[in-house]
TORNU-159321 format. One line per 10 residues: for each residue x, y, z of C-alpha. Coordinates in nm, 4 decimals. Layout:
BEGIN
X/Y/Z  ...;
This chain:
BEGIN
5.4437/-9.6316/-3.4656  5.4834/-9.3021/-3.6491  5.5579/-9.3033/-4.0220  5.6943/-8.9933/-4.1939  5.6529/-8.9296/-4.5645  5.8430/-8.6670/-4.7591  5.6279/-8.3861/-4.8910  5.6925/-8.2531/-5.2433  5.7979/-7.8884/-5.2586  5.4859/-7.8004/-5.4580;
5.2667/-7.8900/-5.1607  5.4808/-7.7732/-4.8702  5.2680/-7.4585/-4.8434  5.0002/-7.6732/-4.6862  5.2255/-7.7782/-4.3988  5.1674/-7.5794/-4.0802  5.4127/-7.5840/-3.7936  5.4978/-7.9409/-3.6973  5.4534/-7.8775/-3.3309  5.0871/-7.7984/-3.3857;
5.0432/-8.1255/-3.5746  5.1988/-8.3375/-3.3007  5.0046/-8.1607/-3.0262  4.6722/-8.1951/-3.2065  4.7322/-8.5604/-3.2916  4.7885/-8.6490/-2.9281  4.4933/-8.6885/-2.6907  4.4156/-8.3719/-2.5024  4.4182/-8.3860/-2.1248  4.0857/-8.3283/-1.9532;
4.1385/-8.1253/-1.6384  3.8625/-8.1367/-1.3825  3.5808/-7.9017/-1.4711  3.5810/-7.7503/-1.1235  3.9352/-7.6138/-1.1791  3.8309/-7.4107/-1.4865  3.5745/-7.1399/-1.5222  3.3032/-7.1534/-1.7862  3.4879/-6.9135/-2.0138  3.8185/-7.0948/-1.9668;
3.6650/-7.4356/-2.0395  3.4914/-7.3115/-2.3542  3.8064/-7.1369/-2.4736  4.0139/-7.4505/-2.4184  3.7704/-7.6641/-2.6179  3.7591/-7.4144/-2.9051  4.1381/-7.4119/-2.9087  4.1373/-7.7928/-2.9237  3.9069/-7.7790/-3.2266  4.1345/-7.5224/-3.3889;
4.4410/-7.7414/-3.3338  4.2586/-8.0417/-3.4828  4.1744/-7.8333/-3.7908  4.5382/-7.7236/-3.8102  4.6554/-8.0836/-3.7893  4.4220/-8.1953/-4.0669  4.5198/-7.9045/-4.2941  4.8816/-7.9957/-4.2375  4.8223/-8.3375/-4.3915  4.9299/-8.3454/-4.7569;
4.7028/-8.4008/-5.0552  4.7581/-8.7395/-5.2136  4.7743/-8.6018/-5.5675  4.6409/-8.3233/-5.7833  4.4352/-8.5793/-5.9722  4.2746/-8.7002/-5.6503  4.1814/-8.3423/-5.5610  4.0246/-8.2943/-5.9035  3.8381/-8.6217/-5.8572  3.7023/-8.4941/-5.5238;
3.5741/-8.1750/-5.6863  3.4125/-8.3689/-5.9703  3.2562/-8.6102/-5.7202  3.1061/-8.3200/-5.5258  2.9527/-8.1839/-5.8469  2.8150/-8.5288/-5.9344  2.6726/-8.5660/-5.5818  2.4939/-8.2315/-5.6148  2.3497/-8.3398/-5.9501  2.2322/-8.6670/-5.7952;
2.0660/-8.4945/-5.5011  1.8862/-8.2236/-5.6956  1.8058/-8.2652/-6.0683  1.8450/-8.6431/-6.0938  1.6322/-8.7031/-5.7838  1.3507/-8.4788/-5.9074  1.3602/-8.6377/-6.2533  1.3509/-8.9886/-6.1075  1.0612/-8.8990/-5.8755  0.8641/-8.7669/-6.1719;
0.9380/-9.0838/-6.3673  0.8225/-9.3040/-6.0805  0.5049/-9.0977/-6.0449  0.4223/-9.1572/-6.4115  0.4941/-9.5288/-6.3756  0.2637/-9.5510/-6.0736  -0.0091/-9.3759/-6.2736  0.0371/-9.6223/-6.5572  0.0257/-9.9399/-6.3479  -0.2427/-9.8148/-6.1071;
-0.4905/-9.6459/-6.3334  -0.7821/-9.7059/-6.0972  -0.6010/-9.5434/-5.8051  -0.6050/-9.8348/-5.5586  -0.2776/-9.7309/-5.3938  -0.1502/-9.4398/-5.6012  -0.0953/-9.1890/-5.3174  0.0761/-9.4227/-5.0640  0.2861/-9.5879/-5.3369  0.4130/-9.2517/-5.4578;
0.4818/-9.1427/-5.0985  0.6785/-9.4546/-5.0053  0.8778/-9.4424/-5.3303  0.9538/-9.0746/-5.2657  1.0983/-9.1544/-4.9231  1.2994/-9.4529/-5.0478  1.4379/-9.2798/-5.3575  1.5282/-8.9623/-5.1681  1.7041/-9.1509/-4.8882  1.8893/-9.3828/-5.1291;
2.0081/-9.1073/-5.3638  2.1229/-8.8809/-5.0817  2.2960/-9.1770/-4.9192  2.4629/-9.2589/-5.2525  2.5793/-8.8992/-5.2971  2.7170/-8.8852/-4.9426  2.8969/-9.2180/-4.9911  3.0571/-9.0975/-5.3147  3.1849/-8.7789/-5.1525  3.3056/-8.9688/-4.8469;
3.4972/-9.2202/-5.0634  3.6468/-8.9439/-5.2781  3.7559/-8.7643/-4.9617  3.9510/-9.0736/-4.8512  4.1159/-9.0937/-5.1947  4.2143/-8.7265/-5.2016  4.3274/-8.6563/-4.8445  4.5098/-8.8240/-4.5583  4.2412/-8.8098/-4.2908  4.3337/-8.8220/-3.9256;
4.1427/-9.0769/-3.7165  3.9516/-8.8005/-3.5406  3.8656/-8.6315/-3.8699  3.7556/-8.9638/-4.0166  3.5150/-9.0154/-3.7261  3.3706/-8.6685/-3.7727  3.3318/-8.7301/-4.1462  3.1418/-9.0526/-4.0792  2.9164/-8.8744/-3.8299  2.8458/-8.5927/-4.0754;
2.7651/-8.8519/-4.3439  2.5190/-9.0283/-4.1120  2.3619/-8.6942/-4.0231  2.3187/-8.6030/-4.3901  2.1484/-8.9359/-4.4562  1.9133/-8.8715/-4.1637  1.8368/-8.5286/-4.3055  1.7700/-8.6964/-4.6415  1.5159/-8.9249/-4.4768  1.3439/-8.6191/-4.3282;
1.3505/-8.4482/-4.6696  1.1888/-8.7525/-4.8316  0.9187/-8.7768/-4.5653  0.8430/-8.4060/-4.5969  0.8123/-8.4195/-4.9763  0.5989/-8.7343/-4.9544  0.3565/-8.5702/-4.7112  0.3441/-8.2394/-4.8933  0.3110/-8.3927/-5.2422  0.3879/-8.0648/-5.4258;
0.3161/-8.2111/-5.7713  -0.0303/-8.3399/-5.6676  -0.1507/-8.1576/-5.3523  -0.5033/-8.2944/-5.3939  -0.3734/-8.6531/-5.3679  -0.1702/-8.6377/-5.0491  -0.1184/-8.9756/-4.8796  -0.2414/-8.8468/-4.5431  -0.5276/-8.6007/-4.5004  -0.4123/-8.2619/-4.3767;
-0.5589/-7.9080/-4.3792  -0.4317/-7.6620/-4.6356  -0.2685/-7.4573/-4.3601  -0.0137/-7.7366/-4.3065  0.1124/-7.7259/-4.6661  0.4403/-7.5589/-4.5684  0.4775/-7.7377/-4.2349  0.4398/-8.0859/-4.3872  0.7542/-8.0413/-4.5936  0.9519/-7.8176/-4.3591;
0.9330/-7.9810/-4.0168  1.0283/-8.3404/-4.1156  1.3406/-8.2011/-4.2841  1.4269/-7.9993/-3.9738  1.3657/-8.3095/-3.7638  1.6220/-8.5066/-3.9653  1.8662/-8.2151/-3.9442  1.8182/-8.1988/-3.5662  1.8975/-8.5692/-3.5277  2.2066/-8.5359/-3.7472;
2.3215/-8.2264/-3.5596  2.2820/-8.4077/-3.2277  2.5093/-8.6857/-3.3492  2.7717/-8.4375/-3.4674  2.7709/-8.2474/-3.1366  2.8042/-8.5661/-2.9327  3.0834/-8.7116/-3.1482  3.2740/-8.3817/-3.1535  3.2643/-8.3550/-2.7754  3.4054/-8.7062/-2.7431;
3.6832/-8.6504/-2.9968  3.7911/-8.3188/-2.8464  3.7621/-8.4450/-2.4880  3.5370/-8.1464/-2.4288  3.4770/-8.0245/-2.0782  3.1452/-8.0683/-1.9032  3.0735/-7.6959/-1.9378  3.1182/-7.6936/-2.3155  2.9193/-8.0128/-2.3542  2.6396/-7.8674/-2.1426;
2.6287/-7.5475/-2.3499  2.6175/-7.7388/-2.6786  2.3511/-7.9795/-2.5558  2.1501/-7.6930/-2.4084  2.1421/-7.5124/-2.7424  2.0437/-7.8376/-2.9108  1.7642/-7.8997/-2.6575  1.6268/-7.5495/-2.7132  1.6368/-7.5987/-3.0912  1.4569/-7.9331/-3.0713;
1.1988/-7.8001/-2.8248  1.1257/-7.5023/-3.0543  1.1022/-7.7417/-3.3503  0.8485/-7.9716/-3.1825  0.6513/-7.6831/-3.0337  0.6438/-7.5028/-3.3684  0.4932/-7.8039/-3.5396  0.2312/-7.8424/-3.2660  0.1404/-7.4739/-3.2974  0.1100/-7.5113/-3.6759;
-0.1190/-7.8101/-3.6299  -0.3329/-7.6193/-3.3799  -0.3641/-7.3160/-3.6039  -0.4571/-7.5257/-3.9067  -0.7180/-7.7076/-3.6984  -0.8662/-7.3772/-3.5813  -0.8682/-7.2273/-3.9292  -1.0301/-7.5398/-4.0722  -1.3004/-7.5247/-3.8028  -1.3657/-7.1534/-3.8645;
-1.3873/-7.2048/-4.2390  -1.6298/-7.4947/-4.2096  -1.8757/-7.3001/-3.9878  -2.0985/-7.4478/-3.7224  -2.1298/-7.7781/-3.9059  -1.7598/-7.8535/-3.8777  -1.6696/-8.1879/-3.7288  -1.5015/-8.1596/-3.3888  -1.1361/-8.2651/-3.3669  -1.0761/-8.6284/-3.2818;
-1.0055/-8.7068/-2.9185  -0.7030/-8.9199/-3.0146  -0.5389/-8.6230/-3.1899  -0.6051/-8.3939/-2.8967  -0.4645/-8.6509/-2.6548  -0.1455/-8.6953/-2.8616  -0.1052/-8.3179/-2.8767  -0.1430/-8.2939/-2.4982  0.1127/-8.5714/-2.4497  0.3599/-8.3992/-2.6839;
0.3277/-8.0696/-2.4951  0.3713/-8.2585/-2.1671  0.6858/-8.4264/-2.3026  0.8286/-8.0876/-2.4032  0.7613/-7.9529/-2.0555  0.9129/-8.2606/-1.8909  1.2256/-8.2395/-2.1069  1.2810/-7.8718/-2.0321  1.2257/-7.9263/-1.6601  1.4690/-8.2189/-1.6675;
1.7318/-8.0046/-1.8407  1.6898/-7.7232/-1.5873  1.7240/-7.9724/-1.3009  2.0451/-8.1126/-1.4506  1.9160/-8.4237/-1.6294  2.0678/-8.3233/-1.9632  2.1143/-8.6762/-2.0986  1.7514/-8.7523/-2.0339  1.6279/-8.4303/-2.1982  1.8384/-8.4872/-2.5111;
1.7285/-8.8492/-2.5377  1.3620/-8.7597/-2.4835  1.3514/-8.4934/-2.7558  1.5455/-8.7068/-3.0048  1.3200/-9.0046/-2.9350  1.0098/-8.7874/-2.9925  1.1376/-8.6725/-3.3318  1.2530/-9.0223/-3.4297  0.9221/-9.1750/-3.3205  0.7252/-8.9224/-3.5259;
0.9288/-8.9991/-3.8401  0.9005/-9.3760/-3.7923  0.5254/-9.3623/-3.7244  0.4624/-9.1566/-4.0393  0.6575/-9.4037/-4.2513  0.4756/-9.6966/-4.0870  0.1337/-9.5440/-4.1611  0.2307/-9.4870/-4.5249  0.3559/-9.8459/-4.5561  0.0334/-9.9790/-4.4018;
-0.1752/-9.7826/-4.6504  0.0391/-9.9084/-4.9338  0.0103/-10.2693/-4.8140  -0.3670/-10.2335/-4.7748  -0.4033/-10.0948/-5.1256  -0.1779/-10.3600/-5.2805  -0.3585/-10.6461/-5.1090  -0.6975/-10.5083/-5.2124  -0.5712/-10.4678/-5.5682  -0.4263/-10.8204/-5.5842;
-0.7446/-10.9802/-5.4488  -0.9734/-10.7715/-5.6682  -1.1660/-10.9356/-5.9511  -0.9849/-10.7167/-6.2065  -0.6482/-10.8699/-6.1112  -0.5219/-11.2116/-6.2146  -0.4922/-11.3372/-5.8563  -0.8455/-11.2325/-5.7606  -0.9874/-11.3619/-6.0897  -0.8151/-11.6989/-6.0356;
-0.9487/-11.7262/-5.6794  -1.3037/-11.6348/-5.7820  -1.3482/-11.8120/-6.1153  -1.0937/-12.0955/-6.1152  -1.0776/-12.1971/-5.7497  -1.4441/-12.1070/-5.6978  -1.4119/-11.8988/-5.3820  -1.7114/-11.6863/-5.2985  -1.6861/-11.3090/-5.2805  -1.7261/-11.3054/-4.9030;
-1.4390/-11.5566/-4.8648  -1.2138/-11.3375/-5.0769  -1.3179/-11.0376/-4.8660  -1.2304/-11.2304/-4.5501  -0.8915/-11.3240/-4.6976  -0.8375/-10.9566/-4.7788  -0.9108/-10.8591/-4.4184  -0.6827/-11.1302/-4.2765  -0.3947/-11.0441/-4.5102  -0.4331/-10.6739/-4.4394;
-0.4378/-10.7379/-4.0650  -0.1246/-10.9553/-4.0833  0.0607/-10.6936/-4.2891  -0.0456/-10.4171/-4.0524  0.0708/-10.6177/-3.7508  0.4107/-10.6915/-3.9054  0.4657/-10.3281/-4.0044  0.3771/-10.2029/-3.6570  0.6029/-10.4624/-3.4948  0.8910/-10.3489/-3.7136;
0.8111/-9.9845/-3.6366  0.8081/-10.0551/-3.2627  1.1430/-10.2290/-3.3005  1.2882/-9.9262/-3.4799  1.1559/-9.6964/-3.2078  1.2795/-9.9077/-2.9169  1.6145/-10.0187/-3.0641  1.7987/-9.6842/-3.0197  1.7181/-9.6889/-2.6475  1.9582/-9.9759/-2.5989;
2.2614/-9.7600/-2.6799  2.5025/-9.6151/-2.4317  2.5319/-9.2591/-2.5667  2.2809/-8.9826/-2.6037  2.3148/-8.9506/-2.9813  2.0320/-9.1293/-3.1575  2.2080/-9.1107/-3.4950  2.4875/-9.3302/-3.3602  2.2291/-9.5882/-3.2523  2.0327/-9.6002/-3.5794;
2.3318/-9.6761/-3.7975  2.2711/-9.9987/-3.9926  2.5148/-10.2172/-3.8004  2.4084/-10.1172/-3.4503  2.0424/-10.1021/-3.5449  2.0438/-10.4498/-3.6950  2.2207/-10.5773/-3.3853  1.9516/-10.4297/-3.1625  1.6758/-10.5603/-3.3868  1.8251/-10.9101/-3.3681;
1.7822/-10.9005/-2.9923  1.4132/-10.8275/-3.0474  1.3732/-11.1575/-3.2365  1.1519/-11.0099/-3.5099  1.1875/-11.3282/-3.7124  0.8772/-11.4988/-3.8566  0.9082/-11.7768/-3.6013  0.9357/-11.5326/-3.3083  0.6462/-11.3197/-3.4344  0.4297/-11.6286/-3.4829;
0.5245/-11.7487/-3.1349  0.4354/-11.4120/-2.9800  0.0985/-11.4046/-3.1580  0.0276/-11.7633/-3.0555  0.1201/-11.6884/-2.6934  -0.1065/-11.3817/-2.6924  -0.4011/-11.5663/-2.8486  -0.3619/-11.8676/-2.6188  -0.3292/-11.6445/-2.3122  -0.6430/-11.4447/-2.3916;
-0.8339/-11.7626/-2.4803  -0.7356/-11.9317/-2.1548  -0.8350/-11.6173/-1.9648  -1.1812/-11.6215/-2.1218  -1.2225/-11.9946/-2.0549  -1.1307/-11.9498/-1.6885  -1.3622/-11.6487/-1.6619  -1.6555/-11.8406/-1.8124  -1.5900/-12.1384/-1.5800  -1.5811/-11.9091/-1.2764;
-1.8986/-11.7235/-1.3789  -2.1052/-12.0287/-1.4704  -1.9725/-12.3192/-1.2601  -1.7590/-12.2403/-0.9578  -1.8664/-11.9047/-0.8143  -2.2449/-11.9745/-0.8299  -2.1802/-12.2780/-0.6097  -2.0186/-12.0642/-0.3393  -2.1810/-11.8493/-0.0705  -2.0383/-11.5289/-0.2199;
-2.2842/-11.2629/-0.3281  -2.3009/-11.1406/-0.6844  -2.0916/-10.8300/-0.6123  -1.7950/-11.0301/-0.4785  -1.8232/-11.2717/-0.7701  -1.8195/-10.9867/-1.0208  -1.5128/-10.8327/-0.8546  -1.3229/-11.1628/-0.8622  -1.4073/-11.2306/-1.2267  -1.3171/-10.8778/-1.3398;
-0.9874/-10.8706/-1.1515  -0.8751/-11.2121/-1.2768  -0.9694/-11.1198/-1.6346  -0.7503/-10.8096/-1.6353  -0.4663/-10.9967/-1.4662  -0.4839/-11.2708/-1.7313  -0.4718/-11.0205/-2.0183  -0.1727/-10.8402/-1.8649  0.0135/-11.1698/-1.8199  -0.0617/-11.2664/-2.1820;
0.0771/-10.9332/-2.3057  0.3919/-10.9719/-2.0953  0.4439/-11.3265/-2.2240  0.4032/-11.2111/-2.5859  0.6479/-10.9267/-2.5256  0.8982/-11.1692/-2.3764  0.8625/-11.3970/-2.6793  0.9605/-11.1040/-2.9028  1.2682/-11.0410/-2.6899  1.1731/-10.6838/-2.5997;
1.3653/-10.5934/-2.2862  1.1483/-10.3656/-2.0774  1.4569/-10.2239/-1.9028  1.5463/-10.0357/-2.2231  1.2342/-9.8224/-2.2151  1.2091/-9.7703/-1.8400  1.3600/-9.4228/-1.8563  1.1230/-9.2924/-2.1242  0.8216/-9.4792/-1.9861  0.8722/-9.3457/-1.6347;
0.9041/-8.9921/-1.7645  0.6127/-9.0101/-2.0043  0.3998/-9.1472/-1.7231  0.3959/-8.7919/-1.5917  0.2734/-8.6732/-1.9317  0.0163/-8.9484/-1.9366  -0.0937/-8.8298/-1.5950  -0.1589/-8.4849/-1.7426  -0.3181/-8.6008/-2.0668  -0.5127/-8.9002/-1.9361;
-0.5787/-8.7853/-1.5820  -0.9500/-8.8653/-1.5857  -0.8948/-9.2158/-1.7225  -0.6365/-9.2988/-1.4568  -0.8629/-9.1516/-1.1872  -1.1535/-9.3681/-1.3042  -0.9279/-9.6752/-1.3171  -0.8108/-9.6295/-0.9584  -1.1693/-9.5603/-0.8466  -1.2835/-9.8797/-1.0197;
-1.0220/-10.0817/-0.8328  -1.1437/-9.9265/-0.5051  -1.5050/-10.0132/-0.5900  -1.4111/-10.3721/-0.6705  -1.2214/-10.4092/-0.3414  -1.4348/-10.2123/-0.0937  -1.7685/-10.2816/-0.2677  -1.9695/-9.9847/-0.1350  -2.2140/-10.0731/-0.4112  -2.2772/-10.4125/-0.5655;
-2.4561/-10.5688/-0.8576  -2.8326/-10.5203/-0.8292  -2.8244/-10.2135/-0.6040  -3.0485/-9.9222/-0.6988  -2.8275/-9.6148/-0.6759  -2.8498/-9.2446/-0.7489  -2.5194/-9.0732/-0.8380  -2.4866/-8.7216/-0.9838  -2.8279/-8.7276/-1.1497  -2.7915/-9.0817/-1.2901;
-3.0281/-9.3374/-1.1362  -3.0638/-9.7075/-1.1965  -2.9785/-10.0593/-1.0947  -2.6097/-10.1508/-1.0977  -2.5637/-10.3946/-1.3839  -2.1854/-10.4183/-1.4157  -1.8821/-10.2643/-1.2429  -1.5798/-10.2268/-1.4704  -1.2425/-10.0748/-1.3859  -1.3238/-9.7543/-1.5749;
-1.7015/-9.7067/-1.5489  -2.0134/-9.8604/-1.3947  -2.3269/-9.9480/-1.5912  -2.6633/-9.8465/-1.4448  -2.9825/-9.9959/-1.5890  -3.2553/-9.7297/-1.5657  -3.6270/-9.7917/-1.5177  -3.7043/-9.7362/-1.8855  -3.4563/-10.0034/-1.9931  -3.1775/-9.7661/-2.0941;
-2.8201/-9.8063/-1.9689  -2.6205/-9.5164/-1.8237  -2.2392/-9.5295/-1.8173  -2.1182/-9.3545/-1.5021  -1.7426/-9.2901/-1.4443  -1.6184/-9.4695/-1.1355  -1.4681/-9.1503/-0.9934  -1.8200/-9.0165/-0.9267  -1.8856/-9.3032/-0.6850  -1.5730/-9.2059/-0.4888;
-1.5761/-8.8252/-0.4973  -1.9515/-8.7472/-0.5105  -2.2465/-8.8265/-0.2867  -2.4075/-9.1572/-0.3841  -2.7481/-9.2699/-0.2626  -2.7987/-9.6458/-0.2403  -3.1721/-9.7139/-0.2217  -3.1426/-10.0914/-0.1945  -3.2052/-10.2175/0.1582  -3.1810/-10.5703/0.2871;
-3.4427/-10.7711/0.0982  -3.6105/-10.4573/-0.0416  -3.6599/-10.4184/-0.4124  -3.6915/-10.1060/-0.6212  -3.9224/-9.8423/-0.4732  -4.1979/-9.6486/-0.6499  -4.3193/-9.3172/-0.5096  -4.6496/-9.1452/-0.5931  -4.7973/-8.8216/-0.4612  -5.1767/-8.8510/-0.4249;
-5.4283/-8.5738/-0.3536  -5.7813/-8.6875/-0.2479  -6.0759/-8.4421/-0.2511  -6.4240/-8.5095/-0.1142  -6.3318/-8.7579/0.1584  -6.4935/-8.7272/0.4980  -6.1763/-8.8267/0.6836  -5.8121/-8.9198/0.6124  -5.8804/-9.2780/0.7217  -6.1567/-9.3213/0.4626;
-5.9307/-9.1921/0.1889  -5.6468/-9.4159/0.3078  -5.8645/-9.7288/0.3118  -5.9989/-9.6507/-0.0333  -5.6492/-9.6145/-0.1831  -5.5051/-9.9297/-0.0223  -5.8128/-10.1291/-0.1249  -5.7597/-10.0338/-0.4861  -5.3936/-10.1453/-0.4656  -5.4734/-10.4851/-0.3120;
-5.3354/-10.7744/-0.5181  -5.1805/-10.5326/-0.7659  -4.9398/-10.7379/-0.9860  -4.5674/-10.6557/-0.9660  -4.5910/-10.5136/-0.6109  -4.4195/-10.6834/-0.3187  -4.6333/-10.8015/-0.0281  -4.3353/-10.7816/0.2071  -4.2763/-10.5026/0.2675  -4.6299/-10.3949/0.1913;
-4.7125/-10.0594/0.0296  -4.7122/-9.7670/0.2734  -4.9352/-9.4633/0.2551  -4.8139/-9.1585/0.4493  -5.0386/-8.8590/0.5224  -4.8528/-8.5412/0.4252  -5.1269/-8.2764/0.4027  -5.4734/-8.2200/0.5572  -5.6803/-7.9109/0.4727  -6.0198/-7.8005/0.3481;
-5.8913/-7.8592/-0.0050  -5.8393/-8.2313/0.0626  -5.5890/-8.4778/0.1980  -5.2389/-8.5371/0.0588  -5.0620/-8.8736/0.0721  -4.7251/-9.0171/-0.0344  -4.7375/-9.3764/-0.1542  -4.4306/-9.6009/-0.1177  -4.4594/-9.9304/-0.3055  -4.1805/-10.1799/-0.3748;
-4.1523/-10.3559/-0.7091  -4.0670/-10.7217/-0.7430  -3.7369/-10.8164/-0.9111  -3.7147/-10.7899/-1.2905  -4.0203/-10.5600/-1.3067  -3.9498/-10.2237/-1.4752  -4.0198/-9.9303/-1.2462  -4.1847/-9.7294/-1.5227  -4.4390/-10.0047/-1.5914  -4.5178/-10.0506/-1.2186;
-4.5692/-9.6781/-1.1790  -4.7996/-9.6685/-1.4821  -5.0017/-9.9666/-1.3548  -5.0464/-9.8027/-1.0135  -5.1735/-9.4791/-1.1665  -5.4127/-9.6726/-1.3904  -5.5468/-9.8697/-1.0916  -5.6079/-9.5564/-0.8851  -5.7687/-9.3593/-1.1681  -5.9961/-9.6516/-1.2627;
-6.0810/-9.7146/-0.8940  -6.1877/-9.3560/-0.8276  -6.3859/-9.3308/-1.1528  -6.7534/-9.2730/-1.0575  -6.6585/-9.2424/-0.6906  -6.7690/-8.9542/-0.4707  -6.4018/-8.8833/-0.3918  -6.1774/-8.7304/-0.6584  -5.8065/-8.7972/-0.6903  -5.5027/-8.6175/-0.8389;
-5.1821/-8.8185/-0.8852  -4.8278/-8.7002/-0.9573;
């Protein structure tokens, strides 16, 4: 039903031609994209936006007082966002200093308060302007939707502004909540703000295309520009991090600590994700590329906030349980708890808080993936986000159930593994290699089932993250290629069993007895008692020498040169006689002495002796040399051993 309202003569100058109003208010037809060229489609969509602007400008102002109220509200909103916010942040910083004089959690508390205050004040300012806009103007339904989207985008930008200021800490750079090189001073405050702006801009572009019934060509152009902007944003931050890392290493000299492997791996994964998103966009998977880049930015913001909250919770718990606080003093002096018990309670409470914060962070990261559109801002609005979080069942009962399921599953897995290792498998005819393979495989299967059961208890639907997980698996393949290769090689070793427990093997310069075969690496016990960790991929791709024959133990080789002997047989009999009844040497097979050289300078032999089980090769070799040297002492024949 249409309702017409007379317009006072003083405001009739705002009324544009009525035909434009009626045309813009009606839904625009969407002709097939194939019938229009790229230029024609873009021109049609721009004309639709122009007609919508004409229709909104044609709507009358409610009153001159309402317009004045809107202008005053805008001024108040600006004052709230800029001077009032800075004054309130300074006040909170002084209050934190006063209540935390010993600095238990000063930096994380100030950072978290900065994010909260900035987001709340910007949200309050946006809400005031949005309410004043409704009071001053007659907004069309399409305009009202755009206004709501712009408001949500501004709040998202406010969150990015708060995170950037919290990380940069311009008032106290020496007390930043997270350690960062000096070269990232500008990037810490700039890139989080741009990340929030990018998320808000993505929501505006998506909502505008829906309202205007934009063609596929126009939507593709807008999303392409947005993808390029987000890719440049993420890549720029990664470049800034790399440059700061290099400059920090050059400034520290040769004694600089090498970068952590976890940071390098995350950087490699981020670059892989950028490459995957751009390739997906070029191949026509625009929705996927937009969602991937927005999810990367959103994940980074959520993870930073989660880390700050964890540090704050850790500091608060340590402060509350300290002896200088009433709670810690009561527990130590009134209840009579020992210091180590209070320390254990501190660790347990900190672990529980950390687990809850990470669970909530994972829920915030996963929840937007359940939406139907490509705009993440639409999915992280309070109503939709709370609805998605409810499906995750992050209630205390559900979290406790998930933890209990995980603990019980891992405990049952260990009980079954111990029963198999100690009771059942030793009673079978299987060799130790087969038994080790069975135990290892069942252990990993039990842990995976326990994790899946815990995930199911939390209500996390794995279908929601299939798209991102399948795409990032390519990035994981680039960043963690060696780990995946070793995992697959370990599975092959456990199934084919070319080597088994107890074998004496030589692989790529590493030599020893196989002690354990895991899915990532194999442990070799060397002759001197040391343990060498060899990646499983070497046993598949390189030449491996297995020196363990059927019933033959570890072999010791000695090169012996005998001088002064009348014949090789006399020298041979003398050497074997000295080795008779030598402890630690197997009788079957017996030691073998092979003639390798016969000349005027003497006779050369190679001795092959086989050590009994659980006898170190180094000790057997030393005992053999001692026996030969002592046996030839005072003898007419002289010996040289190597």
